[in-house]
C-alpha angles and dihedrals in degrees: 000000000000092000090050091052089048093051091048090051091048091051091054094047127087112198090201090064108037104181095030098043098120093044092052093047089048090053090049093051094052094043101254097117118088093002122228131179093263089060090068096059098080095046091049090053090050092050090051090051092048091048091052090056092053092048091049091057090068094048095045123100088227106046095158092052093052093043091055089044091055092046092051089056091040093116088064094046088047087075087074092057091046093052092048089054091048092055091045094051097035096122091050091050090052092050090050094048092049094048095048093045093046092054094044093050090050091050091053087074094054113083093211098044094040090071091056094046093047091051093053092041092056094042095047095050093044092050091048091052093049093046094049093047094047093045095050090046089053090051093048092049094048097040091041092055091047091048093047092052090050093052093045092051092044094052096042108029097021087221132084129231106235088223089073103030095052095050092110107359133038105220115205095237126065129225101021117229133176130040094253089056099041106039097051086052089054090056092051091045091052095053093044092049096043097047094044091051090046093055092044091054092047092059093043094051090045094053095047094042090057090046090054092046090050091050088052092050091051092050089048089052090053089054089049091054092049092055098036093101097043092112135080095228114094092202091051090049090052092046092050092053091049090049090052092051092050088052089051090053090051090051091051091052094047093046090050091052093048091048091055091049096049106029100086096045092047089054093051090046090051091056097041095046094048096048093040094054088051093050093047093049090047092052096048094093092060097045130099118250096261093047091045091056094048091046092053089048089050092052090050090050091051090052091050091048091052089049089048090061101036098043093055092044085054090052092059091048092050095048091048089055090056097056096081092051090048089061090060091046088071122096094264101134098086097034127110122282089250092056094042091052090052090049090054092049092047094050092051095047101044093056096099115129110229110217132175114220131219096206124316098310110037132071120212099240141106092274091060090047090057089048090053090056090049091050089049092053091045092053091047093050091046092054092046092049091048092050094048092047091049091050092049091049092051092049094051 
């Protein structure tokens, strides 16, 4: 059993990309690594399917119902936006992967930095495993409940409730009747749901893996600053400080690039997640027991997913705030005036707080995560108040 676990771990590890090994292997499995023309076929089919759902809203006799339905499943459809941004920013992703892996492989040969890199490598890959397993379990539970209800209704009532059948795909006939009409649809729905979820998770794991790797590089930089003056040669001390500052400039550039890549999609996710959690909570009272359980589980998963992003964004912010103090942790007190002056300059110029942004107004940190929960509760209370007011007005 132990050897099997070891072989599985080795398969999902890429030695060229230490802290992002699982994310890179995952991209390779689903055809998003070293892109070729054939890798665009499946996403294009998904975009056509998604477009057909939007078109059907305008031809349906219940456009508001279907619009709300699509919004409630927006976190699945969001995978299409994420994959489009991945294709668009593919060269920048490759540059980022190469830079991070190059630095991590270099640091493996430094006894002091190796400890830092190994810690973040183990942590990053473990977190990615946990996130993927939990996310796929959430999808299986929610899709499984939906699938089970469709089959039960089909075999007992011979007609499908549109609430279940339109969960992922808006079929052009309503209501659906007949096994040959329903079950082929179930197959199409399965592939659409599974592939959309797969692409969504790829982008999520990629974003957070690079956040973790960046936090590791910043902590490694702090360690470099602390040990920059552990030598008797003044020239070598000066050179070490300059090397550290160049590394800091590289980190600033890479973080800025990653922020541009991820900012827009994180902002969309912030809005979709907040409103969706409110809609799901609001609809709990009208759901059957099985749907109520899966809906609660889905809300919990969305909260965990938000925390997954915002906690690791907070890690980068925290580590960046420690760099300036790390400069003064070096043995600078008894050094020459020239070196002490450079230490002072370094400390005052490496004090920038590195923050990922979710759109123009929100920082990706724990504070914003708490605000998301507050917004969710506010939306939920607003909808409940509106409903109660409407009912009171009708009664009077």
